C-alpha positions in Angstrom: 37.0 -7.8 -54.4 33.3 -7.3 -53.3 31.4 -4.9 -54.9 31.2 -1.4 -53.3 28.1 0.3 -54.9 25.4 0.9 -53.1 22.9 -1.4 -52.8 19.6 -1.4 -54.5 16.5 -0.2 -53.1 15.5 -3.4 -51.3 18.3 -3.8 -49.4 17.8 -0.2 -48.1 14.2 -0.9 -47.1 15.3 -4.0 -44.9 18.0 -1.5 -43.4 15.5 0.8 -42.3 13.5 -1.8 -40.6 16.7 -2.9 -39.1 17.1 0.7 -37.7 13.8 0.5 -36.3 14.6 -2.6 -34.6 18.1 -1.3 -33.1 16.0 1.3 -31.5 14.8 -1.4 -28.9 17.2 -2.0 -26.4 15.7 -5.4 -25.3 15.7 -7.0 -29.1 16.7 -10.3 -28.8 19.5 -12.0 -30.3 20.2 -15.3 -31.3 23.6 -17.4 -30.8 24.8 -18.6 -34.0 28.0 -20.6 -34.6 30.9 -18.5 -35.5 31.6 -18.2 -39.3 34.9 -16.7 -40.5 34.6 -13.4 -41.7 34.5 -12.8 -45.9 37.6 -12.5 -47.4 38.5 -8.9 -48.5 36.7 -7.0 -46.1 38.0 -3.3 -45.7 35.7 -2.1 -42.9 38.1 1.2 -43.0 37.3 2.0 -46.6 35.7 5.7 -46.8 33.6 4.0 -49.8 31.9 1.4 -47.9 28.4 1.8 -47.0 27.8 3.5 -43.8 25.7 0.6 -42.1 28.5 -2.1 -43.6 29.3 -4.9 -40.8 28.4 -2.4 -38.4 24.8 -4.3 -37.6 24.0 -8.1 -37.6 22.0 -9.1 -40.3 18.2 -9.9 -39.8 18.7 -13.3 -41.4 21.4 -14.0 -39.0 19.3 -13.3 -36.0 16.2 -14.8 -36.9 17.6 -18.3 -38.2 21.0 -18.4 -36.8 22.5 -19.0 -40.3 25.7 -17.4 -42.0 26.5 -15.5 -45.1 25.4 -18.5 -47.3 21.7 -18.3 -46.0 21.3 -14.6 -46.4 19.3 -13.9 -49.7 21.8 -11.5 -50.7 24.8 -14.0 -50.4 28.3 -12.6 -49.6 27.4 -9.2 -50.8 25.5 -8.5 -47.9 26.5 -5.2 -46.0 25.6 -6.7 -42.5 27.4 -8.9 -40.2 26.5 -12.7 -39.8 28.6 -13.3 -36.6 29.8 -11.3 -33.9 33.4 -11.6 -35.4 32.3 -9.6 -38.3 30.7 -7.1 -36.3 32.3 -3.4 -36.5 31.7 -0.6 -34.5 29.7 2.3 -35.8 31.1 5.7 -36.5 30.0 7.0 -33.0 32.1 4.1 -31.6 28.5 2.4 -30.5 27.8 -1.7 -31.0 24.7 -2.9 -32.6 22.2 -3.0 -29.6 21.7 -6.5 -30.5 24.6 -7.9 -30.2 26.7 -9.6 -27.3 29.2 -6.7 -26.9 26.3 -4.1 -26.6 24.4 -6.0 -23.8 27.6 -6.6 -22.1 28.6 -2.7 -22.2 25.0 -1.9 -21.2 25.0 -4.2 -18.2 28.3 -3.0 -17.0 26.9 0.8 -17.2 24.0 -0.3 -15.4 25.8 -1.8 -12.3 27.9 1.2 -12.2 24.9 3.2 -12.2 22.9 1.2 -9.5 26.0 1.8 -7.2 26.2 5.3 -7.5 22.2 5.4 -7.0 22.5 3.1 -3.6 25.3 5.5 -2.2 24.0 6.0 1.3 23.4 9.8 2.8 25.2 9.7 6.3 24.0 12.7 7.6 22.0 14.2 10.9 18.4 14.7 8.9 18.4 11.4 7.1 18.8 8.8 9.8 15.6 6.3 8.8 17.3 3.5 6.5 15.8 0.7 4.5 17.9 -2.9 4.5 17.2 -4.5 1.3 18.0 -8.4 0.6 16.5 -9.8 4.4 15.7 -13.3 4.3 11.8 -13.5 3.8 11.2 -15.7 6.8 12.8 -13.0 9.2 10.2 -11.4 11.3 11.1 -7.9 13.3 12.6 -10.0 16.3 15.0 -11.9 13.9 16.1 -8.6 12.6 17.1 -7.3 16.1 19.0 -10.5 16.8 21.0 -9.9 13.8 21.8 -6.7 14.3 22.8 -7.1 18.0 24.8 -10.1 16.7 26.8 -8.0 14.6 27.3 -5.2 17.2 24.6 -2.6 15.4 23.1 -0.4 17.5 20.1 1.2 16.5 17.0 3.2 17.6 13.9 0.8 16.3 13.9 -1.6 13.6 10.8 -3.2 11.8 10.2 -5.8 9.5 7.2 -7.7 8.1 7.3 -11.6 7.6 7.4 -12.2 3.7 9.1 -9.1 2.9 12.7 -8.6 1.7 12.7 -5.0 3.2 13.4 -3.9 6.6 13.2 -0.2 8.3 15.8 0.9 10.9 16.0 4.2 12.8 19.8 4.9 13.9 20.3 7.6 16.7 23.3 9.3 15.3 25.5 9.3 12.3 28.4 7.0 14.1 25.8 4.0 14.5 24.6 4.7 10.6 28.4 5.1 9.8 29.3 1.6 11.6 26.0 -0.1 10.7 27.1 0.4 6.6 30.8 -0.9 7.2 29.8 -3.6 9.4 27.2 -4.9 6.6 29.7 -4.6 3.6 32.0 -6.6 5.4 29.8 -9.5 7.3 26.9 -10.6 4.5 24.1 -12.8 6.0 24.0 -15.9 4.6 26.6 -15.0 1.8 24.6 -12.2 0.5 25.3 -8.9 0.8 22.5 -6.7 2.6 22.2 -3.5 1.4 21.2 -0.2 3.0 19.5 2.5 1.1 17.7 6.1 2.0 13.7 5.5 3.5 11.4 8.6 3.7 9.1 8.9 6.5 6.0 8.9 5.8 4.3 12.6 5.6 1.8 12.1 8.4 4.5 10.6 10.7 6.5 13.5 10.2 4.0 16.0 11.3 2.7 13.7 14.2 6.2 14.0 15.2 5.9 17.4 15.8 4.7 17.3 19.1 2.4 15.1 21.6 -1.2 14.3 21.3 -3.7 15.8 23.6 -3.0 13.5 26.7 0.6 14.9 26.5 2.3 11.5 27.2 3.5 10.6 23.8 3.4 11.0 20.0 0.7 8.1 18.8 3.2 5.8 16.7 6.3 6.7 19.3 8.4 8.4 16.7 10.9 11.5 17.7 9.1 15.0 17.9 12.5 16.2 16.1 11.0 16.4 12.6 9.6 19.9 11.9 6.2 19.6 10.0 7.4 21.5 7.3 9.4 18.5 5.6 7.9 16.7 2.8 10.1 14.1 1.6 7.8 11.1 1.1 6.5 9.7 -2.1 3.1 9.7 -0.4 3.0 13.5 -0.6 4.5 14.0 -4.3 1.9 11.5 -5.2 -1.3 12.8 -3.4 -0.5 16.6 -3.5 -2.4 16.8 -6.8 -5.1 14.6 -5.5 -8.0 15.0 -4.0 -10.7 13.1 -2.4 -13.0 13.4 -4.8 -10.5 12.2 -7.4 -9.5 9.0 -5.3 -13.3 8.1 -4.8 -15.1 9.3 -7.9 -12.5 9.3 -11.0 -15.1 9.6 -13.3 -17.1 12.9 -11.6 -15.7 15.6 -14.2 -17.1 13.2 -17.2 -20.6 13.9 -18.3 -22.8 10.9 -17.3 -23.9 9.8 -20.5 -20.1 9.7 -21.4 -19.6 7.4 -18.4 -22.1 5.3 -19.4 -20.2 4.6 -22.8 -17.3 4.1 -20.9 -18.7 1.9 -18.8 -20.5 -0.2 -21.7 -16.8 -0.3 -23.5 -15.1 -1.8 -20.4 -17.8 -4.5 -20.2 -17.6 -5.3 -23.8 -13.9 -5.8 -23.1 -14.5 -8.2 -20.3 -17.1 -10.2 -22.4 -14.5 -10.9 -25.1 -11.6 -11.8 -22.5 -14.6 -14.1 -21.4 -14.7 -16.1 -24.9 -10.7 -16.1 -25.5 -10.2 -17.9 -22.0 -13.2 -20.4 -22.5 -11.4 -21.1 -25.9 -8.4 -21.8 -24.2 -9.9 -24.0 -21.5 -11.9 -26.5 -24.1 -10.3 -29.7 -24.2 -8.5 -30.6 -27.2 -10.7 -33.4 -28.1 -13.8 -31.8 -27.7 -15.2 -29.8 -30.4 -15.6 -26.0 -29.6 -19.0 -24.8 -28.6 -21.6 -23.1 -31.1 -21.7 -20.1 -29.0 -17.8 -19.4 -29.3 -18.0 -19.6 -33.4 -21.1 -17.3 -33.1 -18.8 -14.9 -31.4 -16.9 -13.8 -34.3 -20.3 -12.5 -35.7 -20.9 -10.3 -32.7 -17.2 -8.8 -32.2 -15.8 -11.6 -30.1 -18.6 -11.2 -27.6 -20.0 -14.7 -25.9 -23.6 -13.3 -26.4 -24.9 -10.1 -27.1 -24.3 -6.9 -24.5 -27.9 -5.3 -24.6 -26.6 -2.1 -23.0 -26.5 -0.6 -19.7 -29.0 0.5 -17.5 -28.4 4.3 -15.9 -28.9 4.9 -12.7 -32.2 6.8 -11.4 -30.2 8.7 -9.2 -26.5 10.1 -9.8 -25.6 12.5 -7.3 -25.3 11.5 -3.5 -27.0 8.1 -4.3 -24.9 6.0 -1.7 -26.8 4.9 1.6 -23.8 3.6 3.0 -20.4 5.3 3.2 -17.5 4.2 5.2 -15.0 7.2 6.1 -11.7 6.4 7.2 -10.2 7.8 10.2 -6.5 9.3 9.9 -4.3 12.4 9.4 -4.4 14.6 6.7 -1.3 15.7 4.6 -1.2 18.5 7.0 -1.2 16.5 10.0 -4.9 17.2 10.9 -7.1 14.8 12.3 -9.5 13.7 9.5 -12.7 11.8 8.9 -12.9 11.3 5.2 -11.3 9.0 2.2 -7.7 7.8 2.0 -6.0 9.6 -1.1 -4.7 6.2 -2.3 -3.6 2.7 -1.5 -1.9 1.3 1.7 -0.2 -1.0 -0.4 1.4 1.7 -2.0 2.3 3.7 1.2 -0.3 6.4 1.2 -2.0 6.7 4.5 -3.0 10.5 4.1 -6.7 11.1 4.7 -9.0 14.1 3.3 -12.3 15.3 3.8 -15.2 14.4 1.2 -15.5 17.7 0.0 -17.3 17.8 -3.5 -17.6 13.9 -3.5 -20.8 13.4 -5.7 -21.5 10.0 -4.4 -22.1 11.2 -0.9 -24.9 12.9 0.2 -24.9 15.9 2.1 -25.9 14.2 5.1 -23.4 12.0 5.4 -20.7 14.6 4.8 -22.5 16.5 8.1 -22.1 13.6 10.2 -18.5 13.1 9.0 -17.7 16.5 10.1 -19.4 16.2 13.3 -17.1 13.2 14.2 -14.1 14.9 12.8 -14.8 18.1 15.2 -15.2 15.2 17.9 -11.7 13.9 17.4 -9.9 17.2 17.9 -10.8 17.1 21.6 -10.6 13.4 22.4 -8.1 12.1 24.5 -7.8 8.9 22.5 -5.3 8.4 19.8 -6.4 7.2 16.2 -5.8 4.2 14.6 -2.3 3.8 12.9 -2.2 1.6 9.8 1.3 1.5 9.8 1.9 0.5 13.8 -1.6 -1.1 13.8 -2.2 0.7 17.1 -4.7 2.9 18.0 -8.5 3.6 19.2 -10.6 5.3 17.1 -10.8 3.7 13.3 -13.6 4.1 11.3 -17.2 6.0 11.1 -20.0 4.6 9.0 -23.0 6.2 8.1 -26.1 4.2 7.0 -29.1 5.9 5.4 -32.8 4.5 5.3 -34.8 6.0 2.7 -38.9 6.2 2.3 -41.3 4.1 0.3 -41.2 4.8 -3.4 -44.3 6.9 -3.7 -42.3 9.7 -1.8 -39.2 9.7 -3.5 -38.4 12.4 -5.4 -35.6 12.0 -7.9 -34.6 15.4 -8.2 -33.6 15.8 -4.4 -32.3 12.4 -2.9 -31.9 14.2 0.4 -35.7 14.4 0.9 -36.1 10.7 0.9 -33.6 9.9 3.9 -35.8 9.2 7.0 -33.5 7.3 9.4 -29.9 6.9 9.6 -27.4 4.7 11.5 -24.2 5.6 12.8 -21.2 3.2 13.2 -18.0 3.9 15.1 -15.6 1.4 14.8 -12.7 1.3 17.4 -10.5 -0.8 19.0 -10.2 -1.2 22.6 -6.8 -2.9 23.2 -4.9 -1.5 26.2 -7.7 1.2 27.0 -9.0 1.9 30.1 -12.9 0.7 30.1 -13.9 3.9 32.3 -12.2 6.3 30.2 -13.9 4.4 26.7 -17.1 4.6 28.5 -16.5 8.5 29.2 -15.5 9.0 25.3 -18.6 7.1 24.1 -21.0 9.3 26.3 -19.5 12.7 25.3 -19.5 11.1 21.2 -23.1 10.3 21.7 -24.0 13.9 23.1 -21.9 15.5 20.4 -23.6 13.6 17.3 -27.2 13.8 18.8 -26.6 17.6 19.5 -25.2 18.2 16.1 -28.1 16.7 14.3 -30.9 18.3 16.3 -29.3 21.8 15.8 -28.8 21.5 12.0 -31.1 23.3 9.6 -33.3 21.5 9.0 -32.5 18.9 11.9 -31.0 15.5 10.8 -32.4 12.5 11.3 -30.3 9.8 13.5 -32.1 6.5 14.3 -29.4 4.8 16.4 -25.8 4.8 17.3 -23.5 1.6 17.3 -19.7 1.1 18.3 -18.0 -1.6 16.8 -15.3 -3.1 18.7 -12.9 -4.6 16.0 -9.2 -5.7 17.1 -7.9 -7.1 13.9 -5.2 -5.2 11.8 -7.6 -4.6 8.7 -10.6 -2.1 9.2 -12.6 -5.2 7.6 -14.4 -6.0 10.6 -16.0 -9.9 10.8 -19.7 -10.3 11.2 -19.7 -11.5 14.6 -17.7 -8.2 15.8 -19.3 -7.2 19.6 -21.7 -4.3 19.0 -22.1 -1.7 21.7 -25.6 0.1 21.3 -25.4 4.1 22.3 -28.4 5.5 21.0 -31.6 2.7 20.6 -34.4 3.7 17.9 -37.8 4.9 18.9 -41.2 3.6 17.7 -42.7 0.4 17.2 -40.2 -2.2 16.6 -40.4 -6.0 16.9 -39.7 -7.6 20.5 -36.1 -8.7 20.7 -33.0 -7.7 22.4 -30.6 -4.5 22.3 -29.0 -6.0 19.1 -32.4 -6.5 17.3 -33.0 -2.7 17.9 -30.3 -1.2 16.5 -31.4 -1.1 12.8 -32.9 1.0 10.0 -35.3 0.0 7.2 -35.4 1.1 3.6 -37.5 0.2 0.4 -37.2 -1.7 -2.6 -40.1 -2.6 -4.9 -42.6 -1.4 -2.2 -41.2 -3.7 0.2 -39.4 -2.8 3.7 -36.4 -4.2 4.6 -34.9 -4.0 8.1 -30.7 -3.5 7.9 -28.8 -4.3 10.9 -25.4 -2.5 11.4 -23.0 -5.7 9.4 -25.5 -6.8 7.1 -25.4 -6.2 3.5 -27.4 -3.7 1.6 -27.0 -2.6 -1.8 -25.5 0.9 -1.7 -27.8 2.5 -4.3 -31.2 1.3 -3.4 -33.2 2.5 -6.5 -30.7 1.4 -9.0 -31.1 -2.0 -7.3 -34.6 -2.3 -7.9 -34.2 -1.9 -11.6 -31.4 -4.6 -11.1 -33.5 -7.2 -9.4 -36.7 -6.4 -11.3 -34.1 -7.0 -14.8 -32.7 -10.7 -13.1 -36.4 -12.0 -12.2 -37.6 -10.9 -15.9 -34.3 -12.9 -17.3 -34.8 -16.0 -15.1 -38.5 -16.4 -16.7 -40.2 -17.0 -13.3 -43.8 -18.1 -13.0 -45.9 -20.1 -10.1 -44.0 -23.3 -10.5 -40.5 -21.9 -9.8 -38.3 -23.0 -7.4 -35.6 -20.1 -6.7 -32.4 -20.4 -5.1 -31.3 -17.2 -4.1 -27.2 -17.7 -3.5 -25.3 -15.1 -1.3 -28.8 -13.6 -0.4 -27.6 -11.1 1.9 -30.9 -9.5 3.7 -33.4 -11.6 1.3 -33.7 -8.6 -1.2 -33.7 -10.3 -4.0 -35.6 -13.4 -3.2 -38.3 -11.5 -1.4 -38.7 -9.1 -4.0 -39.2 -11.7 -6.3 -41.3 -14.0 -4.0 -44.6 -13.0 -5.6 -43.4 -14.5 -9.0 -42.4 -17.6 -7.8 -43.3 -20.9 -6.0 -40.8 -21.0 -3.4 -37.6 -19.1 -2.5 -34.3 -21.0 -0.8 -31.8 -18.0 0.3 -28.2 -19.0 1.1 -26.4 -16.8 3.5 -23.2 -17.1 5.6 -23.8 -13.6 7.5 -25.9 -14.9 10.5 -27.1 -11.1 11.2 -28.1 -10.8 7.7 -30.2 -14.2 7.6 -31.9 -12.7 10.8 -32.7 -9.3 8.9 -34.0 -11.8 5.9 -36.2 -13.7 8.3 -37.5 -10.2 9.9 -37.9 -8.8 6.3 -40.3 -11.9 5.2 -42.3 -11.3 8.4 -43.0 -7.3 7.9 -44.1 -7.9 4.4 -45.9 -10.9 5.2 -44.2 -12.9 2.7 -44.4 -17.0 3.4 -42.8 -19.0 0.8 -39.3 -18.1 1.8 -36.7 -20.2 3.6 -33.4 -18.8 4.1 -30.3 -21.0 5.3 -27.3 -19.8 7.3 -23.7 -20.7 6.2 -21.4 -20.6 3.5 -22.5 -21.7 0.4 -20.0 -24.1 -0.4 -21.1 -26.3 2.6 -24.8 -26.3 2.4 -25.5 -25.9 -1.6 -25.0 -29.7 -2.2 -27.0 -30.8 0.7 -29.8 -28.0 -0.6 -29.6 -29.4 -3.9 -30.2 -32.9 -3.1 -32.9 -32.2 -0.2 -35.0 -30.6 -2.7 -34.0 -32.2 -6.2 -32.1 -35.3 -5.4 -28.3 -36.0 -6.1 -27.1 -35.8 -9.9 -26.6 -39.6 -9.9 -30.0 -39.8 -9.0 -31.3 -38.0 -12.0 -28.7 -39.6 -14.5 -29.8 -43.1 -13.2 -33.5 -42.1 -13.7 -33.1 -40.4 -17.0 -31.6 -43.8 -18.2 -34.4 -45.7 -16.9 -36.9 -43.2 -18.4 -35.1 -43.9 -21.7 -35.0 -47.8 -21.4 -38.7 -47.9 -20.0 -40.1 -45.7 -22.7 -38.1 -47.7 -25.4 -39.3 -50.8 -24.6 -43.1 -49.5 -23.9 -43.6 -46.9 -26.8 -45.8 -49.5 -29.3 -48.0 -50.6 -26.4 -48.7 -47.0 -24.9 -49.4 -46.0 -28.9 -51.8 -48.7 -28.6 -53.5 -48.6 -25.5 -53.5 -44.6 -25.1 -56.0 -42.3 -27.2 -54.3 -40.5 -30.0 -53.8 -37.0 -28.5 -52.2 -39.1 -25.6 -49.3 -40.7 -27.7 -48.6 -37.3 -29.2 -48.2 -35.7 -25.9 -45.7 -38.8 -24.8 -44.0 -38.6 -28.3 -43.4 -34.6 -27.5 -42.1 -35.2 -23.8 -39.7 -38.0 -25.1 -38.3 -35.8 -27.9 -37.9 -33.2 -25.1 -35.7 -35.4 -22.8 -33.7 -36.8 -26.1 -32.6 -33.3 -26.6 -31.7 -33.1 -22.9 -33.7 -29.9 -22.4 -35.9 -32.2 -19.4 -34.3 -35.1 -17.6 -37.8 -36.7 -17.7 -41.3 -36.5 -19.3 -43.2 -33.1 -18.0 -46.1 -33.2 -19.9 -47.7 -36.0 -18.2 -48.6 -34.7 -14.9 -50.8 -37.5 -14.2 -47.8 -39.4 -13.6 -45.7 -36.9 -12.0 -46.9 -35.9 -8.3 -47.2 -32.2 -7.5 -45.5 -30.8 -4.5 -48.9 -29.4 -3.3 -52.4 -29.4 -3.6 -55.1 -26.9 -3.7 -55.4 -27.0 0.2 -51.9 -26.1 0.3 -52.0 -23.0 -1.8 -53.4 -19.8 -0.8 -52.5 -16.7 -2.5 -49.1 -16.4 -3.7 -47.5 -18.6 -0.8 -46.9 -22.3 -0.8 -47.2 -24.2 2.2 -45.9 -27.5 2.1 -47.4 -30.0 4.4 -45.9 -33.3 6.2 -48.5 -35.4 6.6 -46.7 -37.6 8.5 -45.0 -35.4 10.9 -47.6 -35.9 13.5 -47.1 -39.5 13.3 -43.4 -39.9 13.0 -41.7 -37.9 15.9 -38.3 -38.8 14.9 -38.6 -36.5 11.8 -40.2 -34.0 13.7 -36.8 -34.1 16.1 -34.6 -34.3 13.3 -36.3 -30.9 11.3 -36.2 -29.6 14.6 -32.3 -30.0 14.7 -32.1 -28.6 11.1 -33.4 -25.5 12.7 -31.2 -25.1 15.6 -28.1 -25.2 13.0 -28.9 -21.8 11.9 -31.8 -22.7 9.4 -34.4 -19.5 9.4 -37.9 -20.3 7.7 -41.3 -18.8 7.6 -44.6 -20.5 6.9 -47.9 -19.2 8.1 -47.3 -15.7 9.8 -45.0 -17.8 12.1 -41.2 -17.6 12.7 -40.0 -20.8 12.3 -39.4 -23.6 14.8 -39.8 -27.1 14.6 -43.1 -27.5 13.3 -42.3 -25.2 10.3 -39.0 -26.7 9.8 -41.0 -29.9 9.2 -43.4 -28.3 6.4 -40.5 -27.1 4.8 -38.6 -30.1 4.9 -38.7 -30.7 1.0 -36.9 -34.4 0.9 -40.0 -35.7 3.1 -42.9 -34.3 1.5 -44.3 -36.8 -0.7 -43.3 -40.3 1.3 -46.1 -42.5 -0.1 -44.7 -43.9 -3.4 -46.7 -46.8 -3.9 -48.8 -45.2 -6.1 -46.3 -43.6 -8.3 -44.7 -45.3 -11.5 -40.9 -46.3 -11.1 -39.9 -44.0 -13.7 -40.8 -41.2 -11.2 -39.7 -42.4 -7.7 -37.1 -39.6 -8.2 -39.9 -36.9 -8.1 -41.9 -38.9 -5.1 -38.8 -38.6 -3.0 -37.9 -34.9 -3.8 -40.9 -33.5 -5.1 -39.8 -31.1 -7.6 -40.9 -27.9 -9.0 -41.0 -27.9 -12.5 -38.8 -25.0 -13.2 -35.8 -24.7 -11.1 -33.7 -21.2 -11.2 -30.6 -20.0 -9.5 -29.9 -16.3 -8.9 -26.2 -15.8 -7.6 -25.3 -12.5 -6.4 -21.6 -13.1 -4.9 -19.0 -11.0 -3.5 -16.0 -9.5 -5.3 -14.0 -13.0 -5.1 -16.9 -14.6 -6.9 -18.4 -18.2 -6.2 -16.2 -20.8 -4.6 -15.5 -23.8 -7.0 -17.4 -25.8 -4.8 -20.6 -23.9 -5.5 -19.6 -23.5 -9.6 -19.2 -27.2 -9.3 -22.7 -28.2 -7.4 -24.7 -25.6 -9.7 -22.9 -27.2 -13.0 -23.1 -30.7 -12.3 -27.0 -30.7 -11.3 -29.0 -31.8 -14.4 -32.0 -29.9 -13.0 -30.6 -26.3 -12.7 -31.5 -25.2 -16.5 -31.3 -21.4 -15.9 -28.7 -19.5 -13.8 -28.5 -15.7 -13.3 -25.0 -14.2 -12.5 -24.9 -10.8 -10.9 -21.7 -9.4 -10.6 -19.8 -7.1 -9.0 -16.3 -7.8 -10.1 -15.5 -8.4 -13.7 -12.6 -10.5 -13.0 -14.2 -13.1 -10.9 -17.5 -13.3 -13.5 -14.9 -14.1 -16.4 -13.4 -16.8 -13.9 -16.7 -18.4 -12.7 -18.4 -18.2 -16.2 -15.2 -20.5 -17.7 -16.3 -23.1 -15.5 -19.7 -22.7 -16.0 -19.6 -22.8 -19.8 -16.6 -24.8 -21.0 -17.3 -28.2 -22.3 -15.9 -31.1 -20.2 -14.2 -34.5 -21.4 -15.5 -38.1 -20.2 -11.8 -38.4 -18.7 -11.5 -36.3 -15.5 -8.3 -35.1 -14.8 -6.8 -34.5 -11.3 -6.1 -31.6 -10.0 -1.8 -31.4 -9.9 -0.5 -29.4 -7.7 0.9 -26.4 -9.5 3.4 -24.1 -8.0 2.9 -20.8 -10.2 -0.8 -20.8 -9.0 -0.1 -17.6 -7.0 0.9 -15.8 -10.1 -1.7 -16.9 -12.2 -4.8 -14.8 -13.1 -8.6 -15.7 -11.9 -9.2 -16.9 -15.5 -6.0 -19.1 -15.5 -7.0 -20.7 -12.4 -10.4 -21.2 -13.6 -9.1 -22.9 -17.1 -7.2 -25.3 -14.4 -10.2 -26.0 -12.7 -12.1 -26.8 -15.7 -10.0 -29.8 -16.6 -11.0 -31.7 -13.1 -14.8 -30.6 -13.8 -17.1 -34.1 -13.9 -18.4 -34.7 -17.3 -21.9 -32.6 -17.1 -23.8 -30.5 -19.5 -22.1 -26.9 -19.6 -24.2 -23.8 -19.6 -24.5 -21.3 -22.6 -24.1 -17.3 -22.1 -27.3 -16.3 -23.6 -27.5 -12.5 -22.8 -25.8 -9.7 -20.9 -26.3 -6.2 -19.6 -24.5 -3.5 -17.8 -26.0 -1.7 -14.7 -24.9 1.4 -13.3 -24.9 1.0 -9.8 -22.0 3.3 -8.7 -22.3 6.8 -11.0 -18.7 8.4 -11.1 -16.6 5.4 -10.6 -15.4 3.2 -12.8 -17.2 0.2 -11.1 -20.0 -1.4 -12.6 -22.7 -4.3 -11.9 -22.9 -7.1 -14.9 -25.9 -9.4 -15.1 -25.7 -12.4 -17.5 -28.0 -15.0 -18.3 -26.8 -18.6 -18.7 -29.0 -21.4 -19.9 -28.8 -25.1 -20.9 
């Protein structure tokens, strides 16, 4: 007979641990072969321990072994098989056992069936059809319902979703549909019906017709009273204001906001280190910066703090207000209370939003008052129809000398108003009449305010897409033209305002990107320029340059700036901004960065393969002639050569750069005037073919500046970097590459990509070109920064892996995708993260800019 005395204290401690494990319903159980129950077992004996055989032994669950594998042997009071398991005193089973799992599954199914009971009454005729094929569209759903003999009022479904929405006209139709769908499944799978809640704004709008008296905006029945609030949107949004949705950190002191953001940026940098460690090939040793990260808390480099914003309240120079209905059903211009993906479409006024200026709030109120009497409907995100969509206020500020930090409102001197509409199925005469009324209302409202509000231009953007994010080439209709001295051009060129950064004047078109916090952006660009280690012999690549703010503010510190931007109007603005500020050493190229970065790097720096070949050639030539050079040159020249070769061996420079006599410069004294660099092609006049080729490049969307004149064929020739030094007869062989590309001695890239980050092609081009030794990354999205930094900084193996199709890429994170792309990265020298600093461009919000310096 087994010992029935109380077990020693050590097993009791194990039992306590097991109790904690049993509290988790998801505890895993390991299948094990059946073992006969111990002989002489008497579960009914009252002298047994309360836990006797009522729980599985932890050793059994972990190893799948029988009683002989347990350290307690046959005296163990816990079961080693399902057969040994006994019910507890309250009739329950061990939650990790198969019996308990089966019981929970049966109970869950019963509860699910009970919850899925469809309410059949006249107050709930809106239903969801769950389990539909993803490939079905609304037309396919309607055809299915007709084939089944099901009558309905409306039916909707989007491709890619498994849920459809059907509204029935009567209880009889609903009852018939429930019975038919239970008896006739589609494709062998039952389609379930569940209750659906109409959104609150739809219920309120269904109360009556709009101003024109023809029909409700979304075509829904006006039978639903306005007081009902059954949608989840009301529950989620009733306790939330526009202030909470837009500025979630507004109630936190600003110093605490900075500490919160600094901590968040530190966690993101730690994630960068972890992912870079995972991405390193097994055969390649980890880089030193990953080993050193342990000394600084897992960071890839030191986080040097956070730069605060000079202005905390009312700092936004651009506010995009949504147009929609509030929770009470009122036409409103403001901010959405949540995400449309979560079913929230309610819009509330921008009351007490500290990041919005008072001027923007007043203009939003004017437009909201106008909408109350407009005969055209508001845009519906649910039905994708309507006219009035969005209202944007862009503000231009005075130069820095007149800025008063305590009163940000006083520095606003220009205002652009942009109204986004959808003109589909709208009469042109009615639309023009509405625009005239709108323009008059906004101008009158601005002049009657005390003090009067500035209004420079009013523009209508006609966008017919589903999302409010309109493309850059969306048609623009000017309603009010700015007055004063403007550059000559068409109407489109005059719909612009101006702002100032670092005492430079910037012209801003309606769709061009410009940092929303002007004064904080000035600090950001100064920091990027300081870290880039710029000088007069620097070639700066400004990737994703927008209106050229970064390149133009740093142009006086470099030899030449090459900007890349895909937005054509932004490139036009950059061209104009350079003319306004008399900056002549900038070139802006219009095109996607992934399409033009490779050709631009080759044009100015030569291809990476050329540099690799030249580097190898230099090594051979210098090795064979080292002794001769030492004899023929003076002693100090030999020392210079030795020092230059030492740099080449260390990989810091691809070729000797101390020997200026052998390295032709890109420009002479006659080509330098002040801080501007002029590149003159001496053979342009004698070679008309090259002249025409440069003119063709200009016609493809390139904007350049030189000698105070807009770019034309001649200026494009003068900026054609690859044709500057054509005569290589007097240049040594080891500098043929320099002759063909006339390199600057310092090449730096500053990238300021959108939230999605840099395209993989751009990352590859920057990573594989050996002359780019320094890169400054300005990020507005930490996730994309981590992904791009992984590809920039992860060592590569000599054997390049090909990208294989991965079906799980849709569910992978950005960092996971970056780790996969590093496997196919060509063998090249990785960058090293050197410095990082956060810059708060968005006070009162959780967003923050991050600046990182990469070197190699």
